[in-house]
N, C-alpha and C positions, 0 to 999 in steps of 0.2 A: 638753237631754239626753233620751234616750228613756225611756219608762216601760215596764217589763217586768212581766208577770203571772206569778205562780207559784202552784202548787197542791201541797199536801202529799200524798204517796202513802199516808200512814198514816191521817190523820184527815180529809182532804179540805178542810182550811182553805185559802182562797184569799187572796192578798195582792198588792199592787202595789208596785213599788219603782222609784224614779227613780235610774238608774245611768248612768255614763259608758260609752262603748264599751270603754274600757280596763279597767273594773272586772271582777273575777271574779264569776261568777253566784252567787247565794245557794244554799246547799246544805242548810241546816237550818231546819226549821219553828220559828217562835217560840212556838207553842202547845204542841206535843207533842214537839219535838226530832226529828221524823221527817225523812225525805228529801223535798226540794222538787224539782219539775220545772217547766221553763218552759212556759207556755201560749202557743200561737200562734193568732192570729186574723187576720181579713181586714184588709187595709191600709185606713187611713182617708183615702185621697186619691183623688180622681177627676179625670182630665184631661178638660176639655170645651173645645170650640172647634176651630179649624183649626190646623194646624201640628204636631200630635202624631203623625201617621202618616207613613210613608215616602212615600206617594203624594200627600200634601197639597202638598208643595213643588214638584211637577213640573207644568210647564205642559201644558195640553191634556187633563189628566185630570179627569174629572168627579168629584164627591164620591161616594165609595163604590165607584168603579170602579178596579181596579188599572191602573197604567200599562202600556202595551204594550211589550214588549221591542223593542229596536232590531233591525231586520232586518239580517242579515249578507250582505254582497256577496262574491262570489267574487273572489279576487285576480286582477288583470289581468296578463297575460303579454305580454312584448314579442316580437313575431315578426320585427321588422326588425333586431334586434340581430345583430351579426356574431359568429360563433362564436369563442371564444378560441383563438388559435393559440399553440403553445408557442414560447418564445424559442429562437433557434438556439443550439446548443451552442457554447461558446467553443472556439476552436482551441487545441490543446495548445501550451504554450510550448516553444520550442526554444532551446537556448543557441547563441549565435553563436560562431564559431570564434575570434574575438578574445578573448572572455571565457574560453574554455577554455584557450587557449595562455598567457594571462597568469597564470592561476591555478596553472599547473604550475611 
């Protein structure tokens, strides 16, 4: 569980409290019953070694040098492709004389 540092805004008393992330922050000073505020300090963790930077996992990149972005190539166009021709329109359907005489 994390340790939080608090300071009283009235008397200046400082204290540390081990609290869960789900716990509510402390609001009252145990000495003068004044208002507490959280103190923030630098993080106590340092990453050393390879593998912590985005460029470390890329091949061909020297340490400390950013990787070069990939060069973009223009899209190739096909010049020997045939132009699309529209499909011929379907002929209108006509009724045969036999179909019209039997329907009457």
